[in-house]
C-alpha positions as a Markdown table, in Angstrom:
| # | Residue | x | y | z |
|---|---|---|---|---|
| 1 | Met | -33.0 | 31.4 | 73.1 |
| 2 | Ala | -36.2 | 29.8 | 71.7 |
| 3 | Asn | -37.3 | 26.2 | 72.1 |
| 4 | Leu | -36.5 | 24.8 | 68.6 |
| 5 | Asn | -39.5 | 22.4 | 68.3 |
| 6 | Pro | -39.6 | 20.8 | 64.8 |
| 7 | Ser | -43.4 | 21.4 | 64.6 |
| 8 | Tyr | -42.7 | 25.1 | 64.6 |
| 9 | Ala | -40.6 | 24.7 | 61.4 |
| 10 | Asn | -43.6 | 22.9 | 59.8 |
| 11 | Lys | -45.9 | 25.6 | 60.9 |
| 12 | Gln | -43.6 | 28.3 | 59.5 |
| 13 | Leu | -43.6 | 26.7 | 56.1 |
| 14 | Ile | -47.3 | 25.9 | 56.0 |
| 15 | Ala | -48.3 | 29.3 | 57.3 |
| 16 | Gly | -46.0 | 31.0 | 54.8 |
| 17 | Tyr | -47.4 | 29.1 | 51.8 |
| 18 | Cys | -51.0 | 29.4 | 53.0 |
| 19 | Gly | -50.5 | 33.1 | 53.5 |
| 20 | Ile | -49.4 | 33.5 | 49.9 |
| 21 | Leu | -52.1 | 31.3 | 48.4 |
| 22 | Phe | -55.1 | 31.7 | 50.8 |
| 23 | Gly | -54.1 | 34.8 | 52.7 |
| 24 | Gly | -57.3 | 36.7 | 52.0 |
| 25 | Phe | -59.2 | 34.2 | 54.1 |
| 26 | Gly | -56.8 | 34.2 | 57.1 |
| 27 | Val | -55.9 | 30.5 | 56.8 |
| 28 | His | -52.3 | 31.3 | 57.8 |
| 29 | Lys | -53.6 | 33.0 | 61.0 |
| 30 | Phe | -55.6 | 29.9 | 61.9 |
| 31 | Ile | -52.5 | 27.8 | 61.5 |
| 32 | Leu | -50.5 | 29.9 | 63.9 |
| 33 | Gly | -53.3 | 30.0 | 66.4 |
| 34 | Tyr | -54.4 | 33.6 | 66.0 |
| 35 | Thr | -58.1 | 32.8 | 65.8 |
| 36 | Arg | -59.4 | 36.3 | 66.4 |
| 37 | Ala | -57.2 | 37.8 | 63.7 |
| 38 | Ala | -58.1 | 35.0 | 61.3 |
| 39 | Leu | -61.8 | 35.6 | 61.9 |
| 40 | Ile | -61.4 | 39.3 | 61.3 |
| 41 | Met | -59.6 | 38.6 | 58.0 |
| 42 | Leu | -62.3 | 36.1 | 57.0 |
| 43 | Phe | -65.1 | 38.5 | 57.9 |
| 44 | Val | -63.6 | 41.4 | 56.0 |
| 45 | Ser | -62.9 | 39.2 | 53.0 |
| 46 | Val | -66.3 | 37.6 | 52.7 |
| 47 | Val | -68.7 | 40.3 | 54.0 |
| 48 | Gly | -66.7 | 43.2 | 53.0 |
| 49 | Gly | -66.0 | 41.6 | 49.6 |
| 50 | Tyr | -69.7 | 41.3 | 49.1 |
| 51 | Phe | -70.4 | 45.0 | 49.7 |
| 52 | Thr | -67.3 | 46.3 | 47.9 |
| 53 | Tyr | -67.5 | 44.0 | 44.9 |
| 54 | Gly | -64.4 | 42.1 | 45.9 |
| 55 | Phe | -62.1 | 45.1 | 46.7 |
| 56 | Ser | -61.7 | 44.2 | 50.4 |
| 57 | Leu | -60.9 | 40.6 | 49.4 |
| 58 | Leu | -58.1 | 41.9 | 47.2 |
| 59 | Val | -56.8 | 44.0 | 50.1 |
| 60 | Met | -56.9 | 41.1 | 52.5 |
| 61 | Gln | -55.2 | 38.9 | 49.9 |
| 62 | Leu | -52.4 | 41.5 | 49.6 |
| 63 | Val | -52.0 | 41.5 | 53.4 |
| 64 | Gly | -51.8 | 37.7 | 53.4 |
| 65 | Leu | -49.3 | 37.7 | 50.6 |
| 66 | Ile | -47.1 | 40.1 | 52.5 |
| 67 | Glu | -47.4 | 38.2 | 55.7 |
| 68 | Gly | -46.7 | 34.9 | 54.0 |
| 69 | Met | -43.5 | 36.3 | 52.5 |
| 70 | Ile | -42.4 | 37.7 | 55.8 |
| 71 | Tyr | -43.0 | 34.2 | 57.5 |
| 72 | Leu | -40.9 | 32.5 | 54.8 |
| 73 | Asn | -38.0 | 35.1 | 54.9 |
| 74 | Lys | -37.5 | 34.9 | 58.7 |
| 75 | Asn | -35.0 | 32.4 | 60.1 |
| 76 | His | -36.5 | 29.7 | 62.3 |
| 77 | Glu | -35.4 | 31.1 | 65.7 |
| 78 | Glu | -36.6 | 34.6 | 64.9 |
| 79 | Phe | -40.0 | 33.2 | 63.7 |
| 80 | Ile | -40.5 | 31.4 | 67.0 |
| 81 | Asn | -39.6 | 34.4 | 69.1 |
| 82 | Ile | -41.9 | 36.8 | 67.2 |
| 83 | Tyr | -45.0 | 34.6 | 66.5 |
| 84 | Phe | -45.0 | 32.0 | 69.3 |
| 85 | Leu | -43.3 | 33.6 | 72.3 |
| 86 | Asn | -44.2 | 37.3 | 71.8 |
| 87 | Lys | -47.5 | 36.6 | 70.0 |
| 88 | Gln | -47.2 | 39.3 | 67.4 |
| 89 | Gly | -50.5 | 39.1 | 65.5 |
| 90 | Trp | -50.1 | 41.4 | 62.5 |
| 91 | Phe | -47.0 | 41.7 | 60.3 |
């Protein structure tokens, strides 16, 4: 059973909403502490978006939207087990 820390509930909500709104830039990954994955998303969005006329930014925004919806649809204990204890970085 996971440690039900109240700050995890706040991170779940904030990461979910930021994934939906700013997911293309990896903000939700920074909130959860996945710095490497967040930097990859930011790099692909900014540099890749420059070379592909924004197409890669749209793809990264879609990934962030899906991850944000996944974060918000998980119950609190399952979210903690997956993203804080098992450290699953993508989806």
